[in-house]
N, C-alpha and C positions, 0 to 999 in steps of 0.2 A: 088627484089625477093618478091613474094607474101607470105603472112602469112596465115595459116589456121585459120578459125574462131574458136573462143573460144567455147568450148562445154558448153551448158547450165548446170548450177548447178542443182543438184537434191534437191528438197525442203525437209526439215526435217519434217517427219510425226509426228505430235504431238497429244497426248490425254490429255485433261484437266480434272482434278478431283477436284471439290470443291462442298461442300454441299449447297452453297448459289447460287440460280439461278441468282441473280443480278450480283454477282461476275463473274460467268461463262459468262454471256452476255457481261460484260465489257471486259473480256479477249478475247472473240471471236471477238469483235469489234476492239480491239487493235491489236491482232495478225493477223487480216485480212489485216492490212496495212503493215505487216512485210515482208521484202523480204525473199524469200526462206524458208518460214515456212507454212506448210499446216496442219490445224487442221482437223484431221480425225474423231474425236469423243469427246464427253463430258460425264462425269459421275458425279452423285450427291452423290455417296456413295463409301466406300472402296470396298465393294463386287462387285459393278457394274464396278469399275475401273479394278479390277482383271479380270473379265469376258471379258470386252471390250479389254483389253490389249492382252489377248490370241487370241481373234477373229480378231482384226484389225491390230495387229503386228505393232504398232507405233515404231518410233525410240526413242522417249522420252515421258515420262509421266510427266506432270506438276502436282504435288501432294500437296494438302493442308494436314495439320496434323490433325486438329480437324474436324471430319466428321459426328458428330451426332451419332445416334444409329448404332450399328453394329461395324465392325472392323474399327480402326482408320487408319490414313495415314501411320503410322509406320508399322503396320501389313500388310497393302496393299502393301507397298513398299517391305517388306520381301517376300511376295508371288510373286509379279511381277518380282523381280530380282533373283528369285531362279535359280540356275545354269541350263541352258538349251540353246540350239541353238536358236538364234534370240531373246533372252530376252532383252527387252528395258531398257534403262537407265531411272532413276527416278531423277527428279529435284524438290526438295521441294520448294514450294512457300507459305510462311506462315507469320503470324504476331508474332509468338512465337520465342524468341531467347534465352531461358534459356539453360544452359549447358546440363541439362537433356534432353531437346527436341533435341538439336543438336546431342548429343551423341547417343541417341536412333535411330535417323534417319540414321546417318552415319553407325552405326553398322548393321542396317537393310538392307543396301546396296545402300543408296542414293548416287548419283554421285555428287550432288551439293545441296546447301542450300541457298535460296534467301529469302529476306524479301519483303513483299508487298509494302514497301515504296520505293523500288528501281525505278529508272527512266526506261521508256520503252526501251531505247536503251541498258541498262544494262541487262534487261530481254532477249531481242533478242540475245545478245551476249552469255549469259549464256546458252540459249537453244541450240545454235550452238556448244558451247563447250561441253555440255553434250552429244550431238549426236555423238561426236567424242571420248567420254569416258574421257574427261578432267574434272577435278574438277572445279566447279564454286561456289564461296562463296561470299556472301555480305561482304563488309568491316567490319561491326561490328561482324559478325560471324567469319570471319577469325581472327579478333583480339582476340576473346574468345578462339578459338582453339589454337592460338599461346601462349596466356597467360597460358592456361591449360598445354601446353607442357613444358613451362618454370617452372611452379610451380604446379606439379601434385597434384590433389586433391585425397582424399581417394577414393579407388575403392570399391564400394558397389555392391553386387550382386543384381539381379533383385528382388529377394524376400526381401532383406534388404531395397531396395528402396520402395517396396510396404508397408512394415511395417513403414518405416519412414514417408511415406505419410499419413498413418493412424494416426500416432502420431501427425502430424501437424494439423489434424482435431480434436484432443483432445480425441481420443478413448482410452479406457483402454485395458488391455491385453485380457480380455474376449471378448470384442467387436471386437478387431482386429482378434482374433482367429475365431470368427464367420464370419466376413467379408471375410476372406481369406481361410476359410475352412481348418484350421489347428488347432492343439491343443495349449492350453495355454503354455504348456511346450516348444513347438517349438517356440512360440513367445518370451518367456523369453530367450531361447538360442540365437535367432537372435538379440535380444536387447543387450545382452552382447557383441556380436561381433560388433554391430553398435557402442556401447559406446567405445570399444577399438579402432576402426578405426578412430573415430572422436575425441578421446582424451577427453571424457566427462564422467560424472557418473550420470547424471540425464536425464530424458525425456526432460525437458525444454532446457537443454544444448544441447542435440542432435538436437532438432528442430532449435535452434538458430544458431548452426554451419552449419547445412544443408542449412538454408536460406542464411547465410553469404556467403557460398561457392557455392550457386546456384545449389545444388544437387536435389532440388525439382522443378517440373514443375510449 
């Protein structure tokens, strides 16, 4: 009995976003050898990625997090994955693996989170997984996610994280208020909540615990 020929697989349409031209060129060369992956465009900024994703309608956007001036990879991910018909999946490819970076990316809608140290075959597999809506995580990232689930860290709001970041840079209340365009009274209120959540009573203590628990990027 004869068998029908296997239907050719449809390649995954991929958009690359990285602000370094050399990195993009390397990815283009690498992915050009990948089976069933078609690079349909490349972007050097978050805004360009958002625009190209809307125009080219890729299956997956390969997204770096740090993109220089303008919106970062997290905000670009949020805009690209906003609920609508045909919205692509976003697979983060970055060198940053802090809890804060991972959490922000996943909350923004990223389907997967890969580190640039991964082997090419792992990247290819992750792209195909992302195209099917399946989660793809580098082993170190998966380990962090599991550890966080087993031992939940304090949950800080986005504003509290902003203020914590300013504390880590040594800014006082007045400078923090100016940097974030809020009042000093508001800064003090947020600081009190931060201290309560982290179980500390000093600025230095808050920064130390935040670094220990990797709450800062």
